[in-house]
DRENDREN-957834 format. One record per residue: x, y, z of N, C-alpha, C, O, CB in turn. Coordinates in steps of 0.05 Angstrom, whole numbers, padded with zeros to 5 digits, always signed. Glycine has a CB too. Layout:
N
XYZXYZXYZXYZXYZ ...
END
This chain:
169
+00394-00476-00082+00394-00448-00088+00367-00436-00081+00346-00448-00087+00401-00443-00118 +00367-00414-00068+00342-00401-00059+00330-00385-00083+00344-00370-00096+00348-00382-00035 +00304-00388-00088+00291-00375-00109+00277-00349-00100+00267-00333-00116+00271-00393-00122 +00276-00345-00073+00262-00322-00063+00281-00298-00061+00306-00302-00057+00250-00328-00035 +00271-00274-00064+00287-00250-00062+00273-00231-00043+00249-00231-00040+00291-00238-00090 +00289-00214-00031+00279-00193-00013+00289-00167-00024+00313-00163-00030+00288-00197+00017 +00271-00148-00027+00278-00121-00035+00278-00103-00010+00257-00100+00002+00259-00109-00058 +00301-00092-00004+00303-00074+00020+00301-00046+00010+00317-00037-00006+00330-00079+00035 +00281-00031+00019+00278-00003+00013+00278+00012+00039+00269+00003+00059+00252+00002-00004 +00289+00037+00037+00290+00054+00061+00262+00066+00066+00252+00081+00049+00311+00076+00058 +00251+00060+00088+00225+00071+00096+00230+00092+00117+00242+00085+00138+00205+00049+00105 +00222+00116+00113+00227+00137+00132+00208+00134+00156+00185+00127+00154+00223+00165+00119 +00219+00140+00179+00204+00138+00204+00186+00162+00206+00194+00184+00213+00224+00137+00229 +00161+00157+00200+00141+00179+00199+00135+00190+00227+00124+00212+00230+00115+00168+00187 +00142+00175+00248+00138+00185+00275+00156+00209+00281+00150+00224+00300+00144+00162+00295 +00177+00213+00265+00194+00237+00269+00178+00262+00264+00183+00283+00276+00218+00235+00250 +00159+00261+00246+00142+00284+00240+00126+00292+00264+00123+00316+00270+00123+00278+00216 +00115+00272+00278+00101+00278+00303+00119+00291+00324+00111+00310+00338+00089+00253+00315 +00144+00282+00325+00163+00294+00343+00169+00323+00335+00170+00341+00352+00190+00278+00344 +00173+00328+00309+00178+00356+00300+00154+00374+00307+00158+00396+00316+00182+00356+00269 +00130+00363+00304+00106+00379+00311+00104+00385+00341+00093+00405+00348+00081+00364+00302 +00116+00367+00357+00115+00371+00386+00136+00390+00397+00135+00398+00420+00117+00345+00400 +00155+00398+00380+00177+00415+00389+00166+00442+00398+00145+00451+00388+00198+00419+00367 +00180+00455+00416+00173+00481+00426+00183+00502+00407+00199+00520+00414+00184+00486+00455 +00175+00501+00382+00183+00519+00362+00208+00510+00347+00224+00495+00358+00188+00546+00374 +00211+00519+00322+00234+00513+00305+00253+00536+00306+00245+00560+00304+00225+00506+00276 +00279+00530+00308+00299+00551+00308+00316+00552+00283+00329+00571+00277+00317+00547+00332 +00315+00530+00267+00330+00530+00242+00320+00508+00224+00308+00488+00233+00360+00525+00248 +00324+00512+00198+00318+00492+00178+00340+00493+00158+00348+00515+00149+00289+00496+00165 +00350+00470+00150+00371+00469+00130+00363+00448+00109+00356+00426+00116+00399+00462+00143 +00365+00456+00084+00357+00437+00063+00373+00440+00038+00385+00461+00033+00328+00439+00057 +00373+00419+00022+00386+00421-00005+00368+00407-00025+00353+00388-00018+00415+00408-00004 +00369+00417-00049+00355+00405-00071+00374+00403-00095+00385+00424-00104+00329+00422-00079 +00379+00379-00104+00397+00376-00127+00383+00364-00151+00394+00365-00173+00421+00358-00119 +00360+00352-00147+00345+00340-00169+00329+00362-00183+00315+00377-00170+00327+00317-00159 +00330+00363-00210+00315+00383-00224+00285+00379-00221+00270+00399-00221+00322+00383-00254 +00275+00354-00218+00247+00349-00214+00238+00361-00187+00217+00373-00185+00241+00319-00215 +00254+00356-00167+00247+00367-00140+00249+00397-00140+00232+00410-00127+00266+00355-00119 +00268+00408-00154+00271+00437-00155+00246+00450-00169+00236+00470-00159+00297+00445-00171 +00237+00438-00190+00213+00448-00204+00189+00446-00185+00173+00464-00183+00208+00433-00230 +00186+00423-00173+00163+00418-00154+00164+00439-00132+00143+00450-00124+00163+00390-00143 +00188+00444-00121+00190+00463-00099+00184+00491-00108+00169+00505-00094+00219+00462-00087 +00195+00499-00130+00189+00526-00140+00160+00530-00147+00149+00551-00142+00207+00532-00165 +00147+00510-00159+00119+00511-00166+00101+00511-00142+00077+00519-00144+00112+00489-00184 +00111+00503-00119+00094+00501-00095+00086+00528-00084+00066+00530-00069+00108+00485-00073 +00101+00549-00091+00095+00576-00081+00098+00579-00051+00087+00597-00039+00068+00584-00089 +00113+00561-00038+00119+00563-00010+00140+00584-00006+00159+00585-00021+00128+00535+00003 +00137+00600+00015+00156+00622+00021+00185+00612+00026+00204+00626+00019+00147+00637+00045 +00187+00588+00037+00213+00577+00042+00230+00573+00017+00254+00571+00018+00211+00550+00058 +00216+00571-00006+00229+00567-00032+00232+00593-00048+00238+00591-00072+00214+00546-00047 +00227+00616-00036+00227+00641-00051+00254+00645-00066+00254+00653-00090+00222+00665-00032 +00276+00639-00054+00302+00642-00067+00306+00623-00090+00319+00630-00110+00325+00638-00047 +00294+00600-00088+00296+00580-00109+00281+00589-00134+00290+00586-00156+00285+00553-00100 +00257+00602-00130+00242+00611-00153+00258+00631-00169+00259+00629-00194+00215+00624-00143 +00270+00650-00156+00286+00670-00171+00311+00658-00183+00319+00666-00205+00293+00694-00153 +00324+00640-00170+00348+00627-00180+00342+00609-00204+00359+00606-00221+00361+00610-00158 +00318+00598-00205+00311+00579-00227+00303+00593-00253+00303+00581-00274+00288+00562-00218 +00297+00619-00252+00288+00633-00276+00308+00629-00299+00331+00637-00297+00284+00663-00270 +00298+00617-00320+00314+00612-00344+00333+00589-00342+00349+00584-00361+00329+00637-00350 +00333+00574-00320+00351+00552-00317+00336+00526-00317+00315+00523-00304+00367+00555-00290 +00346+00506-00332+00334+00480-00332+00343+00463-00308+00327+00449-00296+00341+00465-00358 +00369+00465-00302+00380+00449-00280+00392+00468-00260+00406+00487-00267+00402+00429-00291 +00387+00463-00235+00398+00480-00213+00400+00463-00188+00382+00447-00182+00381+00505-00209 +00421+00468-00173+00423+00457-00146+00419+00480-00126+00428+00502-00131+00451+00442-00141 +00407+00474-00104+00400+00495-00085+00403+00485-00057+00394+00463-00051+00371+00506-00090 +00415+00501-00040+00417+00493-00012+00416+00518+00005+00427+00539-00003+00443+00477-00007 +00404+00516+00028+00402+00539+00045+00399+00531+00074+00390+00509+00080+00379+00557+00037 +00406+00549+00092+00401+00547+00121+00388+00572+00130+00398+00594+00126+00427+00541+00136 +00365+00569+00143+00351+00591+00155+00351+00587+00185+00343+00566+00195+00321+00593+00144 +00361+00607+00199+00364+00604+00228+00359+00631+00243+00361+00652+00231+00393+00594+00234 +00352+00628+00268+00348+00652+00285+00373+00659+00301+00373+00677+00317+00324+00649+00303 +00394+00644+00297+00419+00649+00312+00419+00633+00338+00404+00613+00341+00422+00678+00318 +00435+00641+00357+00440+00626+00381+00422+00634+00404+00423+00621+00425+00468+00628+00389 +00407+00655+00402+00390+00664+00424+00368+00643+00430+00354+00634+00412+00376+00691+00418 +00366+00635+00455+00349+00613+00463+00319+00619+00461+00303+00601+00458+00355+00605+00491 +00311+00645+00463+00283+00652+00463+00272+00658+00436+00248+00665+00434+00279+00675+00482 +00288+00657+00415+00278+00664+00388+00270+00639+00373+00282+00617+00376+00300+00679+00373 +00250+00642+00355+00240+00620+00338+00236+00631+00310+00234+00655+00306+00213+00608+00350 +00235+00613+00291+00229+00621+00264+00201+00632+00263+00184+00626+00280+00232+00597+00244 +00196+00648+00243+00169+00659+00238+00148+00637+00237+00154+00616+00227+00168+00676+00212 +00125+00642+00249+00104+00621+00251+00095+00610+00224+00090+00586+00221+00080+00631+00266 +00093+00627+00204+00086+00618+00177+00107+00599+00165+00101+00579+00154+00081+00642+00158 +00132+00607+00169+00154+00590+00159+00154+00563+00174+00159+00543+00162+00181+00605+00163 +00149+00563+00200+00148+00538+00215+00126+00520+00205+00130+00496+00201+00143+00544+00245 +00102+00532+00199+00080+00516+00188+00088+00503+00161+00082+00480+00157+00055+00533+00185 +00101+00520+00144+00109+00509+00118+00129+00487+00120+00127+00467+00107+00120+00532+00101 +00148+00490+00138+00169+00470+00141+00157+00444+00151+00164+00422+00141+00191+00480+00161 +00139+00446+00171+00126+00422+00182+00109+00408+00160+00109+00384+00158+00109+00429+00206 +00094+00424+00145+00078+00413+00123+00095+00399+00102+00089+00378+00093+00061+00436+00110 +00117+00412+00095+00135+00400+00075+00150+00376+00086+00157+00358+00071+00155+00421+00065 +00155+00376+00112+00170+00353+00124+00154+00327+00121+00165+00305+00119+00175+00358+00154 +00127+00329+00120+00111+00305+00116+00115+00293+00089+00108+00269+00085+00081+00313+00120 +00125+00308+00070+00130+00298+00043+00159+00304+00035+00165+00310+00012+00110+00311+00022 +00177+00303+00054+00204+00312+00051+00218+00300+00026+00232+00314+00012+00220+00306+00075 +00214+00274+00022+00228+00261+00000+00218+00270-00028+00231+00265-00048+00225+00231+00002 +00195+00284-00029+00185+00294-00054+00198+00321-00061+00199+00329-00085+00155+00297-00054 +00207+00336-00041+00217+00363-00045+00247+00367-00041+00259+00384-00053+00202+00382-00028 +00258+00350-00023+00286+00355-00015+00304+00331-00020+00294+00308-00021+00286+00362+00015 +00329+00337-00022+00349+00315-00022+00361+00313+00006+00371+00292+00014+00371+00321-00043 +00359+00334+00021+00366+00334+00050+00349+00354+00064+00343+00375+00053+00397+00339+00054 +00341+00347+00088+00325+00366+00105+00331+00360+00134+00326+00339+00144+00294+00362+00099 +00342+00381+00147+00348+00380+00175+00333+00402+00189+00334+00425+00181+00379+00382+00181 +00318+00395+00210+00301+00414+00225+00312+00415+00253+00317+00395+00266+00271+00406+00224 +00316+00440+00263+00325+00444+00290+00304+00458+00306+00292+00477+00297+00352+00459+00291 +00299+00448+00330+00279+00461+00348+00285+00455+00377+00306+00443+00383+00251+00451+00341 +00268+00463+00394+00272+00459+00423+00254+00436+00433+00230+00437+00430+00265+00486+00438 +00267+00416+00445+00253+00394+00456+00236+00404+00479+00246+00417+00497+00272+00371+00465 +00210+00397+00479+00192+00408+00500+00198+00397+00528+00192+00410+00548+00163+00402+00494 +00210+00374+00530+00216+00362+00557+00243+00371+00567+00245+00380+00590+00216+00332+00555 +00264+00370+00551+00291+00376+00560+00298+00406+00557+00317+00415+00569+00311+00360+00545 +00283+00420+00541+00288+00448+00534+00315+00452+00520+00326+00474+00520+00287+00465+00560 +00325+00430+00509+00350+00431+00494+00345+00432+00464+00324+00423+00455+00368+00407+00501 +00364+00444+00450+00362+00445+00421+00367+00417+00409+00386+00403+00417+00382+00465+00409 +00350+00408+00391+00353+00382+00378+00351+00386+00348+00336+00403+00338+00332+00362+00388 +00366+00370+00333+00366+00371+00304+00357+00344+00294+00368+00323+00302+00394+00379+00292 +00337+00344+00277+00326+00319+00265+00332+00319+00236+00324+00338+00221+00295+00316+00271 +00345+00298+00226+00350+00295+00198+00326+00279+00186+00325+00254+00189+00378+00280+00192 +00308+00293+00174+00283+00281+00165+00286+00259+00143+00269+00242+00141+00264+00302+00155 +00308+00261+00128+00311+00241+00107+00332+00220+00112+00341+00206+00094+00318+00256+00081 +00341+00218+00137+00359+00197+00144+00349+00180+00167+00361+00160+00174+00386+00208+00151 +00327+00188+00179+00316+00172+00201+00297+00152+00189+00275+00159+00180+00302+00191+00222 +00306+00127+00189+00291+00106+00175+00280+00086+00196+00292+00083+00217+00307+00093+00154 +00259+00072+00188+00249+00050+00204+00270+00028+00203+00279+00021+00182+00221+00040+00194 +00277+00018+00226+00297-00004+00226+00294-00022+00251+00285-00013+00272+00325+00007+00224 +00302-00046+00248+00303-00065+00270+00330-00080+00266+00334-00094+00246+00278-00085+00270 +00348-00078+00285+00373-00093+00282+00368-00123+00286+00356-00131+00306+00394-00083+00302 +00378-00139+00268+00376-00168+00271+00403-00181+00262+00418-00169+00247+00352-00179+00253 +00408-00204+00272+00431-00220+00264+00421-00242+00245+00403-00258+00252+00446-00233+00289 +00431-00242+00222+00424-00263+00202+00443-00286+00205+00467-00283+00200+00423-00251+00173 +00433-00310+00212+00451-00333+00215+00462-00342+00188+00449-00340+00167+00436-00356+00228 +00487-00350+00189+00501-00359+00164+00490-00387+00156+00480-00403+00171+00531-00361+00169 +00493-00391+00130+00485-00417+00118+00502-00439+00129+00526-00435+00136+00487-00416+00087 +00490-00463+00130+00505-00487+00139+00528-00491+00119+00525-00490+00095+00487-00512+00140 +00552-00496+00129+00575-00500+00112+00593-00476+00110+00613-00476+00096+00565-00508+00084 +00586-00455+00124+00604-00431+00126+00599-00411+00103+00578-00412+00090+00632-00440+00125 +00618-00394+00099+00616-00373+00080+00601-00349+00091+00592-00350+00114+00602-00383+00054 +00597-00329+00075+00583-00305+00084+00553-00305+00077+00539-00288+00087+00596-00281+00071 +00544-00324+00062+00516-00324+00054+00499-00332+00078+00505-00350+00093+00511-00344+00031 +00476-00318+00081+00458-00325+00104+00442-00350+00097+00438-00357+00074+00439-00301+00110 +00433-00363+00118+00415-00386+00115+00389-00375+00104+00376-00359+00117+00412-00401+00142 +00380-00385+00081+00356-00375+00069+00331-00378+00086+00316-00359+00090+00351-00389+00042 +00327-00402+00097+00303-00406+00113+00304-00390+00139+00283-00378+00146+00300-00436+00119 +00326-00389+00152+00328-00374+00177+00327-00344+00172+00317-00329+00188+00353-00382+00193 +00338-00336+00149+00338-00308+00141+00309-00298+00139+00302-00277+00151+00353-00303+00115 +00292-00312+00125+00265-00303+00122+00249-00304+00148+00232-00287+00153+00250-00321+00101 +00256-00323+00165+00243-00324+00192+00251-00299+00208+00234-00287+00222+00251-00349+00207 +00276-00291+00207+00285-00268+00222+00273-00242+00211+00266-00224+00226+00316-00266+00220 +00270-00241+00184+00257-00218+00172+00228-00216+00180+00217-00194+00185+00259-00219+00142 +00214-00238+00182+00186-00239+00191+00184-00229+00220+00166-00214+00227+00174-00267+00188 +00203-00238+00237+00203-00229+00265+00207-00199+00267+00194-00185+00283+00225-00244+00281 +00226-00188+00250+00231-00160+00250+00206-00144+00242+00200-00123+00253+00254-00153+00231 +00192-00154+00222+00168-00141+00212+00147-00141+00234+00133-00121+00238+00157-00156+00187 +00144-00163+00248+00125-00165+00271+00133-00146+00293+00116-00133+00305+00124-00194+00281 +00159-00144+00299+00168-00127+00320+00162-00097+00314+00155-00082+00332+00199-00131+00324 +00165-00089+00289+00159-00062+00281+00129-00056+00284+00121-00035+00293+00168-00056+00253 +00113-00075+00277+00085-00071+00278+00073-00061+00252+00086-00046+00237+00077-00052+00300 +00049-00071+00246+00035-00065+00221+00031-00035+00217+00035-00025+00195+00008-00079+00221 +00022-00020+00238+00016+00008+00235+00041+00024+00228+00040+00042+00210+00004+00019+00261 +00063+00019+00241+00088+00034+00236+00097+00029+00207+00106+00047+00193+00110+00026+00256 +00095+00004+00198+00103-00002+00171+00085+00011+00150+00094+00021+00130+00103-00033+00166 +00059+00011+00156+00040+00024+00137+00045+00054+00136+00044+00066+00115+00011+00018+00146 +00051+00067+00159+00057+00095+00159+00082+00101+00144+00083+00121+00129+00059+00105+00188 +00102+00085+00147+00127+00089+00133+00123+00085+00103+00134+00100+00087+00149+00069+00143 +00108+00064+00095+00103+00059+00067+00086+00082+00055+00091+00089+00032+00089+00032+00064 +00067+00092+00070+00051+00114+00060+00069+00138+00052+00062+00152+00033+00031+00123+00081 +00091+00142+00066+00110+00163+00059+00124+00157+00033+00136+00176+00021+00130+00166+00081 +00124+00133+00023+00137+00125-00002+00119+00125-00026+00128+00125-00049+00151+00099+00001 +00092+00124-00022+00074+00121-00044+00070+00148-00058+00070+00169-00044+00047+00110-00034 +00066+00148-00084+00062+00173-00099+00035+00185-00093+00028+00206-00103+00065+00169-00129 
END
């Protein structure tokens, strides 16, 4: 019996923030907040993007909030520059403020509209875990840990540290 355990936690791909910053302007942002702690933190932040939440929260202990802000389908329009700055700033700490956050902007290379789901893009490496000798669905403990070490090496120390930094309080 194997005495070692592995805790798998979702680490967000922090490189997505750099991609969002490189976009040729933002055309839409869509978010939801269902946690009362996040709602309080968002309302207390005094960010303009949360203006509706502040008024909706007055006198309420628990509230769910969701919104989409968009400039419509015109290709040459972008969100207000102040709102874009706030969204990008908040995207760096998305898991502290939002339960979902999708940002839409124009890719600078393709000039096409792209949508990035900031809270679902996670660091990952696909691996095949070999089964234990003797069959069944349980993975081979020794080979499993070797494969996990290889995956960690493949990702690289810097990418893992950046992803982990997004998880630390």
